[in-house]
Every structure is written in structure tokens, then in C-alpha cells.
C-alpha positions, 0 to 999 in steps of 0.5 A, a space after each residue: 641090757 636086753 633090747 627090746 624086742 629081743 629074747 634070750 634062749 639058753 636050753 643047753 644044747 637045744 639052741 644057741 644062748 645068745 640074743 635072738 631077735 624076737 618074732 617082729 624083727 625076725 622076718 625082717 632081718 632075715 629077708 634083708 640078710 638073705 637079699 644082701 647075701 645073695 646080691 654079693 654070692 651070685 657073682 661068685 657062683 655060689 648060693 650063699 648058703 655057707 654064709 647064711 649059716 653063721 647069721 642062723 647061728 648068731 642072730 636068729 638062733 635056729 635050733 641046733 642040728 635043724 639049722 643045717 637041713 633049714 640051710 640045705 632047703 634054702 639051697 634047694 629052693 634058691 638055686 633052680 633059676 641059676 641052673 635054669 640060666 646055665 641050661 639056656 646058655 648051654 652050660 650043664 656042668 657035663 661030666 664034671 657035674 656027674 662025677 661030683 654029683 656021684 661023690 657028693 651024694 654018698 658024702 652028704 648022707 653020711 655027714 647028715 647022719 653024723 650031724 644028728 648022731 654025734 655033733 647034735 650040740 649047738 656049742 659043739 657045731 660052733 667049732 664045726 662051722 669056724 673048721 669050714 670057714 677058716 681053711 675056705 677063707 685062708 684058701 681063697 685069700 692065698 690063691 692067685 686068679 688069672 690076670 684079665 685077658 691072660 692065657 687060662 693055666 692048664 688043669 692038672 690032670 686029677 684022677 678020676 678016684 682023686 676027684 670022686 673021693 674029693 666030692 665024698 669028702 665035701 659032700 660029708 662036710 656039706 651033710 655036717 655044715 649045711 651047704 651043698 659043697 659047691 663053695 668048696 668044691 668051686 674054689 679048689 677046682 679053679 685054683 687047680 687050673 679048671 676054667 670057671 666056665 666049666 666048673 660054675 655050673 657043675 658045682 651049682 648042679 652038684 650044689 642042688 642035687 646034694 642039697 635035695 639028698 640031704 634035706 630028704 635025709 634029715 626028714 627021715 632022721 626026724 622021724 626017729 628023733 626028738 628034738 629039731 631035726 627037720 628043716 625050717 621049712 618057714 625060714 628057708 622059704 623066706 630066704 629063697 624068696 628074698 634070694 630069687 628077687 636079688 638075682 632078678 636082672 634089672 630089665 635091659 641089663 645084660 643079666 649075665 650068670 654068675 660065674 665062680 
């Protein structure tokens, strides 16, 4: 049975063949979801885009491949506030941020091209979503966090070329999936012993710069391709607005910056 206010989209390859909320409900549900996800994601030091994309796919029915740049645009609009708070605390990411950005930039450009040229199908993209979320969830579940008040583990000496290669791979995955890569890089780097205080601002800075590059790449690709390739600007803007409200500290609270 189809609920009132819903519509069914079945265009093969262009959109997802699932029940999608009608125009009247879309804005309310999208804003509510962005607010809740931002509340949950901010303490982890990530923008929440990794969780918003499955929501776009399963509920909003955002056309493919436009769902990817829409997610990246959300990052561009939602992360500057957190970056500013880190900067005011003297946490700019340092050398680690520069290394991650150097690797992520070429990766996200390559991933964006792969998304449009090789993975435009909505149904094929479902497997991409699973391939990103399942290993990430398994890593988080199996990695032991440091005990409160315990001594941090010494960070292993990861060679610089290996770190850049990791950033390139994550950037490519981010360009295909629609994330800046911070939600992947942060758990991996912390799992190898790097302190969250160092990782969080570096990963967030990398996420912002990478997302800007991804959005620009998709805009360029949209000029030469028919169909839904460019980001959905109204949706991303509404989500970012809800995320900013969710991350605004309550007056009188400590308002500490998020950590990974």
C-alpha cells in the first residue's frame, strides 16, 4: 500500500525504485534527519555525510549520481564552523592535515570521474554503499579504544609515502561514495595510535578541502553529461542549516569542539 504524500519512482538507472516521500514531507524529514545525524556525528569529529548518503538513497530518492555531489556539498557547507572552533583552540591539523589533503585531492577527482563514467547506476551504487559502510563498521567494532586516563599508545612510524597512498585511496572512495574521507581516515589513524587531538582537526580540514574539490569536479562533469550529475543545492543547503543548529553550543555550556 502506498502512503498518502508518497510517490513511487521507478525510472531504471536514474533513481532508486523505492517509495519516496512527497514534496510536502521531504523537507520536514530531511531537516529532522540532518539535525539528528549532526548531533550524533559531532562528538565523533565527523560531518555525518557518511550517514546522510544512505538516507538520501533509501528515503529521499535523490537521483544518481547526483546523490554523491549533494553529499559532498553538505560537507562544504557544514564543516567550516567546526574548523573555526578548532582554529580558535590552536588546532589547525598541522603537517598531518597537509599530508592528508595532498593525497585526498587527486583521489577525490579520480573517484568523481569513476562515479560518473563507470558507476552511474543507482542499483550498482547500492553495492558501493555497502562496501564502504560494512568494513568501516567492522573496524570501529573491533578496534579497542584507549582507557580513560591511560597512557596513549605510541604512534607507529607510518612512512610518509604509505600515508599519502592511504589518503589517495580514501579520497578516491570519497569521490565515489560522496564523503570527504574523514570518517574513514580518523578511525584508521586513531587505531594506529595517533592521538584524537591531532587527528580530528586534520581529518576535518581534509574533509572540507576534498569536498570542495569533489563538488567542483562534479560541476565540470555535469556540463558534458546529460542527466542528474550536479549536486542538489537546495537539499544540501537545508541539511547544512540543520547541522549548524545542531552543533550550536547551548548558552552557558562548555561548547567544546568535537573529537574523533
